[in-house]
C-alpha positions as CSV (number, residue, x, y, z in Angstrom):
1,M,0.0,0.0,0.0
2,T,1.1,3.6,-0.7
3,V,0.1,6.7,1.2
4,T,-2.2,9.0,-0.7
5,V,-3.3,12.5,0.3
6,T,-6.3,14.0,-1.4
7,H,-7.4,17.6,-0.7
8,H,-10.9,19.0,-1.5
9,G,-11.8,22.7,-1.3
10,D,-10.5,25.7,-3.3
11,G,-9.1,27.5,-0.3
12,L,-7.4,24.4,1.1
13,L,-5.9,23.6,-2.3
14,A,-4.7,27.1,-2.9
15,D,-3.0,27.4,0.5
16,Q,-1.6,23.9,0.3
17,R,0.0,24.5,-3.1
18,K,1.5,27.8,-2.0
19,A,3.0,26.2,1.2
20,L,4.2,23.2,-0.8
21,A,6.0,25.5,-3.3
22,T,7.7,27.3,-0.4
23,L,8.7,24.0,1.3
24,V,10.2,22.7,-2.0
25,A,12.0,26.0,-2.6
26,D,13.5,25.8,0.9
27,R,14.7,22.2,0.2
28,V,12.8,20.9,3.2
29,P,12.5,17.2,2.1
30,S,16.3,16.7,1.6
31,R,17.2,18.9,4.6
32,L,14.8,17.0,6.9
33,L,16.2,13.6,5.9
34,A,19.6,15.0,6.5
35,H,18.6,15.8,10.1
36,D,19.0,19.6,9.5
37,A,18.1,21.0,13.0
38,T,18.0,24.5,11.6
39,L,14.7,23.9,9.8
40,W,12.6,25.3,12.7
41,G,14.7,28.4,13.5
42,P,17.5,29.2,16.0
43,D,15.2,28.9,19.1
44,A,14.4,25.3,18.3
45,E,17.8,24.2,17.0
46,S,19.2,22.8,20.2
47,E,16.1,20.7,20.9
48,A,15.7,19.6,17.2
49,S,19.3,18.5,17.1
50,I,18.5,15.7,19.6
51,R,15.0,14.9,18.5
52,L,15.2,13.7,14.8
53,G,16.0,10.0,15.6
54,W,12.4,9.1,14.5
55,L,13.7,9.4,10.9
56,D,16.0,6.4,11.6
57,A,13.6,4.4,13.8
58,V,12.9,1.8,11.1
59,T,16.5,0.9,10.8
60,V,17.4,1.2,14.5
61,S,14.3,-0.8,15.6
62,R,15.2,-3.9,13.4
63,Q,17.6,-5.0,16.1
64,L,14.7,-5.3,18.6
65,L,13.0,-8.1,16.6
66,P,15.2,-11.1,17.5
67,P,15.1,-10.6,21.2
68,L,11.4,-9.7,21.1
69,L,10.6,-12.9,19.3
70,A,12.6,-14.9,21.7
71,L,11.0,-13.3,24.7
72,Y,7.5,-13.7,23.2
73,D,8.1,-17.5,22.6
74,A,9.5,-17.9,26.2
75,L,6.5,-16.1,27.7
76,R,4.0,-18.1,25.8
77,G,5.8,-21.3,26.7
78,E,5.3,-20.4,30.3
79,G,1.6,-19.7,29.8
80,L,2.0,-15.9,30.0
81,D,-0.3,-14.6,27.3
82,Q,-1.8,-11.5,28.9
83,V,0.1,-8.2,28.7
84,V,-0.6,-5.1,30.8
85,L,1.1,-1.9,29.7
86,C,1.8,0.8,32.2
87,G,2.5,4.0,30.3
88,M,1.3,7.5,29.5
89,G,1.0,9.5,26.3
90,G,3.5,8.4,23.7
91,S,4.3,5.3,25.8
92,S,0.8,3.9,25.5
93,L,-1.1,5.5,22.5
94,A,1.0,3.9,19.7
95,P,0.8,0.3,21.2
96,E,-2.9,0.7,21.8
97,V,-3.6,1.5,18.1
98,I,-1.1,-1.1,16.9
99,C,-2.8,-3.8,18.9
100,R,-6.4,-2.7,18.2
101,S,-5.6,-2.6,14.5
102,A,-4.0,-6.1,14.7
103,G,-6.9,-7.5,16.7
104,V,-4.7,-8.6,19.6
105,P,-5.5,-8.0,23.3
106,L,-3.5,-5.5,25.3
107,T,-4.6,-4.0,28.6
108,V,-3.5,-0.4,28.6
109,L,-3.2,1.1,32.1
110,D,-2.9,4.9,31.4
111,S,-4.9,6.2,34.4
112,T,-4.5,6.9,38.1
113,H,-8.2,6.4,38.7
114,P,-8.4,3.8,41.6
115,D,-11.2,1.8,40.0
116,Q,-9.4,1.6,36.6
117,V,-6.1,0.6,38.3
118,R,-7.9,-2.0,40.4
119,S,-9.5,-3.6,37.3
120,A,-5.9,-4.3,36.0
121,L,-4.9,-5.8,39.4
122,E,-7.9,-8.1,39.5
123,G,-7.1,-9.8,36.2
124,D,-5.6,-13.2,35.9
125,L,-2.1,-12.4,37.2
126,S,-1.0,-16.0,36.8
127,R,-1.0,-15.4,33.1
128,T,0.1,-11.8,33.1
129,V,3.3,-9.9,32.2
130,V,3.6,-6.2,32.8
131,V,5.4,-3.8,30.5
132,V,6.5,-0.6,32.4
133,S,7.2,2.1,29.8
134,S,8.5,5.5,30.5
135,K,11.0,7.6,28.5
136,S,12.1,9.7,31.4
137,G,12.0,6.8,33.8
138,G,10.3,9.0,36.4
139,T,6.7,9.4,35.2
140,L,4.7,9.5,38.4
141,E,1.6,7.7,37.0
142,T,3.7,4.9,35.5
143,D,5.7,4.4,38.7
144,S,2.6,4.3,40.8
145,Q,1.0,1.7,38.5
146,R,4.2,-0.4,38.6
147,R,4.2,-0.3,42.4
148,A,0.6,-1.5,42.6
149,L,1.2,-4.4,40.1
150,V,4.4,-5.5,41.8
151,E,2.6,-5.6,45.1
152,A,-0.3,-7.5,43.6
153,F,2.2,-10.1,42.2
154,K,3.8,-10.5,45.6
155,T,0.4,-10.9,47.3
156,R,-0.4,-13.8,45.0
157,G,2.9,-15.5,45.6
158,I,4.3,-14.5,42.2
159,D,7.9,-13.3,41.8
160,P,7.5,-9.9,40.1
161,R,11.1,-10.2,38.7
162,T,9.8,-12.8,36.3
163,R,6.9,-10.7,35.2
164,V,8.1,-7.1,34.7
165,I,9.6,-5.9,31.5
166,V,10.9,-2.3,31.2
167,V,11.1,0.1,28.2
168,T,13.0,3.3,28.9
169,D,15.8,5.6,27.7
170,P,19.4,4.7,28.5
171,G,20.5,6.0,31.8
172,S,17.1,6.7,33.2
173,P,16.1,6.0,36.8
174,L,13.8,3.2,35.6
175,E,16.7,1.5,33.9
176,Q,18.7,1.5,37.1
177,L,15.6,0.4,39.1
178,A,15.1,-2.5,36.7
179,K,18.7,-3.6,37.2
180,D,18.5,-3.3,40.9
181,E,15.3,-5.2,41.1
182,G,16.3,-7.9,38.6
183,Y,13.4,-7.4,36.3
184,R,13.0,-9.9,33.5
185,A,14.0,-7.7,30.5
186,V,15.0,-4.1,29.8
187,F,14.6,-2.6,26.3
188,L,16.4,0.7,25.8
189,A,15.0,3.2,23.2
190,D,16.7,5.8,21.1
191,P,17.1,8.9,23.4
192,H,17.0,11.0,20.2
193,V,13.3,10.4,19.7
194,G,10.6,12.3,21.6
195,G,7.8,10.4,23.2
196,R,5.1,11.4,20.7
197,Y,7.4,10.5,17.8
198,S,8.2,7.0,19.2
199,A,5.6,4.8,17.5
200,L,8.2,2.9,15.6
201,T,10.7,2.6,18.4
202,A,10.8,0.3,21.4
203,F,8.0,2.2,23.1
204,G,5.6,1.3,20.3
205,L,7.0,-2.1,19.4
206,V,7.9,-3.9,22.6
207,P,4.4,-4.1,24.2
208,S,2.8,-4.6,20.8
209,A,5.0,-7.5,19.9
210,L,4.6,-9.2,23.3
211,A,0.9,-8.9,22.9
212,G,1.1,-10.7,19.6
213,A,1.1,-8.0,16.9
214,D,3.2,-8.4,13.8
215,V,5.6,-5.5,14.3
216,A,8.0,-6.7,11.6
217,T,5.4,-6.0,9.0
218,L,4.8,-2.6,10.6
219,L,8.5,-1.8,10.1
220,D,8.4,-3.1,6.6
221,Q,5.5,-0.8,5.7
222,A,7.3,2.3,7.2
223,D,10.6,1.3,5.5
224,A,8.9,1.2,2.1
225,F,7.5,4.6,2.6
226,L,10.7,6.1,3.9
227,A,12.2,5.7,0.4
228,V,9.9,8.4,-1.0
229,L,10.4,11.0,1.7
230,A,13.2,12.7,-0.1
231,D,10.9,13.5,-3.1
232,D,9.6,17.0,-3.5
233,D,6.1,15.7,-4.2
234,N,6.0,13.1,-1.4
235,P,2.6,12.5,0.3
236,A,3.8,13.4,3.8
237,L,5.0,16.8,2.5
238,Q,1.7,17.3,0.8
239,L,-0.1,16.5,4.1
240,G,2.1,18.7,6.2
241,A,1.7,21.6,3.7
242,G,-2.1,21.3,4.0
243,L,-2.5,21.0,7.7
244,P,-2.3,24.7,8.6
245,A,-4.2,25.8,5.5
246,D,-7.1,28.2,4.7
247,G,-7.2,29.4,8.3
248,R,-8.6,26.0,9.4
249,D,-6.7,25.4,12.6
250,K,-9.2,22.9,14.1
251,L,-8.5,19.4,12.7
252,A,-11.5,17.0,12.8
253,L,-9.8,13.6,12.7
254,D,-12.2,10.9,11.5
255,A,-10.9,7.3,11.5
256,S,-14.4,5.7,12.0
257,G,-14.8,2.6,9.9
258,S,-11.1,2.5,9.2
259,P,-9.0,-0.6,9.9
260,L,-6.7,1.7,11.8
261,E,-8.8,1.6,14.9
262,G,-7.9,4.3,17.4
263,F,-5.6,6.1,15.1
264,G,-7.2,9.4,15.9
265,D,-6.2,9.2,19.6
266,W,-2.5,8.7,18.6
267,A,-2.6,11.5,16.0
268,E,-4.3,13.8,18.6
269,Q,-1.3,13.7,20.9
270,L,1.2,14.1,18.0
271,I,-0.5,17.2,16.7
272,A,-1.6,18.9,19.9
273,E,1.6,18.5,21.9
274,S,3.8,19.3,18.9
275,T,2.0,22.5,17.7
276,G,0.2,24.0,20.6
277,K,2.6,26.7,21.9
278,L,3.5,30.4,21.6
279,G,-0.2,31.1,21.3
280,R,-0.5,29.1,18.1
281,G,-1.3,25.6,17.0
282,L,-3.6,23.1,15.4
283,L,-6.3,21.7,17.6
284,P,-7.1,18.0,16.8
285,V,-10.6,16.9,17.5
286,V,-11.2,13.1,17.4
287,V,-14.6,12.5,15.8
288,D,-16.7,10.0,13.8
289,S,-18.3,10.5,10.4
290,D,-21.6,11.6,12.0
291,A,-20.1,14.3,14.1
292,P,-21.3,17.9,13.6
293,E,-17.7,19.0,12.9
294,V,-17.8,16.6,9.8
295,Q,-21.4,17.1,8.7
296,S,-21.4,20.9,9.0
297,P,-17.8,22.0,9.5
298,A,-17.3,25.6,10.6
299,A,-15.0,27.9,8.6
300,D,-12.1,27.1,10.9
301,V,-12.5,23.3,10.8
302,H,-10.4,21.1,8.5
303,V,-11.9,17.6,8.2
304,L,-9.2,14.9,7.9
305,R,-10.5,11.4,6.9
306,I,-8.2,8.5,7.7
307,G,-9.4,6.3,4.8
308,P,-10.3,6.5,1.1
309,E,-13.5,8.4,1.5
310,V,-12.8,12.1,0.7
311,P,-14.8,14.7,2.6
312,A,-16.6,17.3,0.6
313,L,-14.3,19.9,2.1
314,G,-11.2,18.5,3.6
315,T,-8.5,15.9,3.2
316,S,-8.3,12.1,3.0
317,V,-5.2,10.1,3.9
318,T,-4.8,6.5,3.1
319,G,-2.1,4.0,3.8
320,S,-1.1,1.1,6.0
321,L,-0.4,1.7,9.7
322,G,3.4,1.8,9.5
323,E,3.2,4.2,6.6
324,Q,0.7,6.4,8.4
325,F,2.8,6.6,11.5
326,L,5.8,7.9,9.6
327,A,3.7,10.1,7.3
328,W,2.0,12.0,10.2
329,E,5.2,12.4,12.1
330,Y,6.8,13.9,9.0
331,A,3.8,16.1,8.3
332,V,3.5,17.5,11.8
333,A,7.2,18.4,11.8
334,V,6.7,20.2,8.5
335,A,3.6,21.9,9.8
336,G,5.7,23.1,12.8
337,R,8.0,24.9,10.4
338,L,5.0,26.6,8.7
339,L,3.6,27.7,12.0
340,G,6.9,29.0,13.2
341,I,7.1,26.8,16.3
342,N,9.3,24.1,17.7
343,P,7.5,20.8,17.2
344,F,9.7,18.8,19.5
345,D,9.3,20.5,22.9
346,Q,6.3,20.6,25.3
347,P,6.9,23.4,27.7
348,D,3.5,23.5,29.2
349,V,3.1,19.8,30.0
350,E,5.4,20.1,33.0
351,S,3.5,22.9,34.6
352,A,0.4,20.8,35.4
353,K,2.7,18.0,36.7
354,Q,4.4,20.5,39.1
355,A,1.1,21.9,40.3
356,A,-0.1,18.4,41.0
357,R,3.1,17.5,42.9
358,G,2.7,20.7,44.9
359,L,-0.8,19.8,46.0
360,L,0.4,16.3,47.0
361,D,3.1,17.8,49.2
362,K,1.0,20.6,50.8
363,R,-2.4,18.9,51.0
364,P,-4.5,22.1,51.2
365,E,-7.9,22.1,52.8
366,P,-10.6,20.8,50.5
367,E,-12.1,23.4,48.2
368,R,-15.8,24.3,48.9
369,P,-18.2,24.0,46.0
370,V,-20.0,27.1,44.7
371,F,-23.2,25.1,45.1
372,V,-24.5,21.5,45.1
373,D,-27.2,20.2,42.7
374,G,-28.4,16.7,43.6
375,A,-25.4,14.4,43.4
376,V,-23.1,16.9,41.7
377,E,-20.9,19.5,43.5
378,V,-20.1,22.5,41.2
379,F,-16.8,24.3,41.3
380,A,-15.6,27.2,39.2
381,T,-12.2,28.9,38.9
382,P,-12.3,32.6,39.9
383,G,-13.3,35.4,37.7
384,W,-15.9,34.1,35.2
385,F,-18.8,32.4,36.9
386,D,-21.7,34.3,38.5
387,G,-24.5,32.3,37.1
388,P,-27.6,30.5,38.4
389,Q,-27.2,27.9,41.1
390,T,-28.3,24.9,39.0
391,L,-26.2,22.4,37.1
392,A,-27.8,23.3,33.7
393,G,-27.3,27.0,34.4
394,A,-23.6,26.4,35.2
395,V,-23.1,24.5,32.0
396,D,-24.8,27.2,30.0
397,A,-22.6,29.8,31.6
398,L,-19.5,27.9,30.6
399,L,-20.7,27.5,27.0
400,A,-21.3,31.2,26.9
401,T,-17.5,31.8,27.4
402,V,-16.5,30.0,24.2
403,P,-15.5,32.7,21.7
404,P,-16.5,32.6,18.0
405,R,-13.4,30.7,16.9
406,G,-13.0,28.9,20.2
407,Y,-13.5,25.4,21.5
408,L,-14.8,23.4,24.5
409,A,-12.7,20.7,26.1
410,V,-14.4,18.1,28.2
411,M,-11.9,16.5,30.6
412,A,-13.1,13.4,32.4
413,Y,-11.0,12.3,35.4
414,L,-13.0,9.1,35.6
415,D,-12.7,5.4,34.9
416,R,-12.5,5.3,31.1
417,L,-13.4,1.6,31.1
418,R,-16.4,1.7,33.3
419,D,-17.6,5.2,32.2
420,A,-16.8,4.9,28.5
421,S,-20.3,5.8,27.4
422,L,-19.8,9.3,28.8
423,S,-17.7,10.2,25.7
424,A,-21.0,10.2,23.8
425,V,-21.8,13.7,25.2
426,R,-19.1,15.2,22.9
427,S,-21.2,15.2,19.7
428,P,-24.4,16.7,21.3
429,L,-22.3,19.5,22.9
430,A,-20.7,20.3,19.6
431,K,-24.1,20.5,17.9
432,R,-25.5,22.7,20.6
433,L,-22.5,25.0,20.7
434,E,-21.8,25.0,17.0
435,R,-18.1,24.8,17.9
436,P,-15.5,22.0,18.1
437,V,-15.6,20.0,21.3
438,T,-12.8,17.7,22.4
439,F,-13.2,14.9,24.9
440,G,-10.2,13.6,27.0
441,W,-9.8,11.1,29.8
442,G,-7.7,12.4,32.6
443,P,-4.9,12.3,33.4
444,R,-4.2,10.7,30.0
445,F,-4.9,13.8,28.0
446,L,-2.4,15.8,30.1
447,H,0.3,14.1,28.1
448,S,-1.6,15.0,24.9
449,T,-3.9,17.9,24.4
450,G,-2.9,19.3,27.8
451,Q,0.0,21.2,26.0
452,F,-2.4,22.8,23.5
453,H,-4.8,23.9,26.3
454,K,-2.1,26.1,27.9
455,G,0.3,26.9,25.1
456,G,-2.1,27.2,22.2
457,P,-4.4,30.1,21.3
458,P,-6.3,31.4,24.4
459,I,-9.7,30.4,23.0
460,G,-10.6,27.3,25.1
461,S,-13.2,26.8,27.8
462,F,-12.8,23.8,30.0
463,L,-15.2,21.3,31.7
464,Q,-13.8,19.0,34.3
465,L,-15.6,15.9,35.5
466,T,-14.3,14.3,38.7
467,G,-15.4,11.9,41.4
468,L,-17.1,8.5,41.3
469,V,-14.4,6.6,43.1
470,Q,-16.0,3.4,44.3
471,Q,-13.1,2.5,46.6
472,D,-9.7,4.2,47.0
473,L,-6.5,2.3,46.4
474,P,-3.2,2.8,48.2
475,I,0.1,3.3,46.3
476,P,2.7,1.0,48.0
477,D,5.4,3.0,49.8
478,R,3.8,6.3,48.9
479,P,2.2,8.8,51.3
480,F,-0.8,9.3,49.0
481,S,-3.3,7.0,47.3
482,F,-4.5,6.8,43.7
483,G,-7.6,8.7,44.7
484,T,-5.5,11.5,46.2
485,L,-3.2,11.5,43.1
486,I,-5.9,11.8,40.5
487,A,-7.7,14.6,42.5
488,A,-4.4,16.5,42.7
489,Q,-3.8,16.1,39.0
490,A,-7.3,17.5,38.2
491,A,-6.9,20.4,40.7
492,G,-3.4,21.1,39.5
493,D,-4.5,21.3,35.9
494,A,-7.4,23.6,36.7
495,A,-5.1,25.9,38.6
496,V,-2.6,26.2,35.7
497,L,-5.5,26.8,33.2
498,A,-6.9,29.5,35.5
499,D,-3.4,31.1,35.7
500,H,-3.5,31.2,31.9
501,G,-6.9,33.0,32.0
502,R,-8.9,29.9,30.9
503,P,-12.4,29.4,32.4
504,V,-12.8,26.0,34.2
505,L,-16.0,24.5,35.4
506,R,-15.6,21.4,37.6
507,L,-18.5,19.0,38.2
508,H,-17.7,16.6,41.0
509,L,-19.9,13.5,41.0
510,T,-20.6,12.3,44.5
511,G,-22.4,9.1,43.4
512,P,-23.8,7.1,40.4
513,D,-26.8,9.5,40.2
514,G,-24.4,12.3,39.5
515,L,-23.2,10.6,36.3
516,D,-26.8,10.3,35.1
517,Q,-27.4,14.0,36.0
518,V,-24.3,15.2,34.1
519,R,-25.0,13.0,31.1
520,S,-28.5,14.3,30.9
521,V,-27.5,18.0,31.1
522,L,-24.6,17.6,28.6
523,S,-26.6,15.6,26.1
């Protein structure tokens, strides 16, 4: 299969062709393959110089295949056929789409919600191996998940050293911990690849291969596509030239019906975290073909269809999964040049982490709600809410803050397995608001669209959903629980958003009836 990119719409085509001509004149294809770190300007050069390893990932990752195959065979020979992946952002999104597309089971633990963590602990641990995946080696969520699973193995009389596999960068604290603890295997990734560009590195391949996906074919697909990237008319360059086109800076990503199941969630992180900074950026909105953003796109919405069906106004992108990974990484790097930003840093992701850590250390007194409506406590960041004391009135007040070219972000710090149906409120809200609406599960989205929320254009309004913890869960050898951690992450993110002047409404569900209340009001 070969990647094809098809644009429809006079404005899109005109802007895309103009940008393409500029990119070709500037020799971007050849310079990018030559790892030219000056492509994004002097401010980005130092970061770019150590973040272009994704262009070599296909070649570098080949050496992973023999040890992965050997480990897979050994695990299956021991009856270990269930894989739990502990990872956030780039460490989990690529393996999730690889395994979903391949039709092989993989349990992705990318949450600190106590109920979701417990569901992983209550699986059949006699048949389970755990992949602990963190580029920095110090990701708080991933370390907490690892601690809980190691404790669960010990409780059931299973030696965790035989069940834990680590993926990390060389020299990270996690590599040292794995050696000290004697974990079963350690796979080291290329440190010159950022997390969101790591789909074709050990971060994407190790958990996927151990789950049973054919990662060798994935590399073959990307390798075949790599050969065309030096061409001036290559599809990835065409895609990148068209992303920031015609003033359409909201990207409606529609992969519904595509064999690349879940691809939109992976692309969402790549786009949002790469471009949302310096008050600029492209907002990805994961949708299906029936979404209002697709059926009646606003003047600032660019519909991108992952599949052969071309939207009446927008772009279709076809290709195998390996090709698409590489094509979108390339295209977003190109779009970063056109936008005048550094596509390889994420300066505003750390701010929410620091705020959460501060709340864990200080443990402030609980915030008092503005009011309570049934099983929902209502909170609002200062300076924008002075509305009626009803749940419906509070939601109306938040929607009224969305500017003409703005968006609403729904951020659910809930159990995305148990409460998955809640994501259905996204489309009715978009129809009601006539503006794009994103839906993210916290804290997962903090490693994705969280960067755009703070670093992108100041045009977002934010709806947090918290609560609904059936039973809290301790984190071994930590002075706080999973319930405390996820609450601090939500509060820290809201505080940082408020510091950036973004309005935040938080609806805290005190029981199952609260979920029904919120679903009814939002739908």
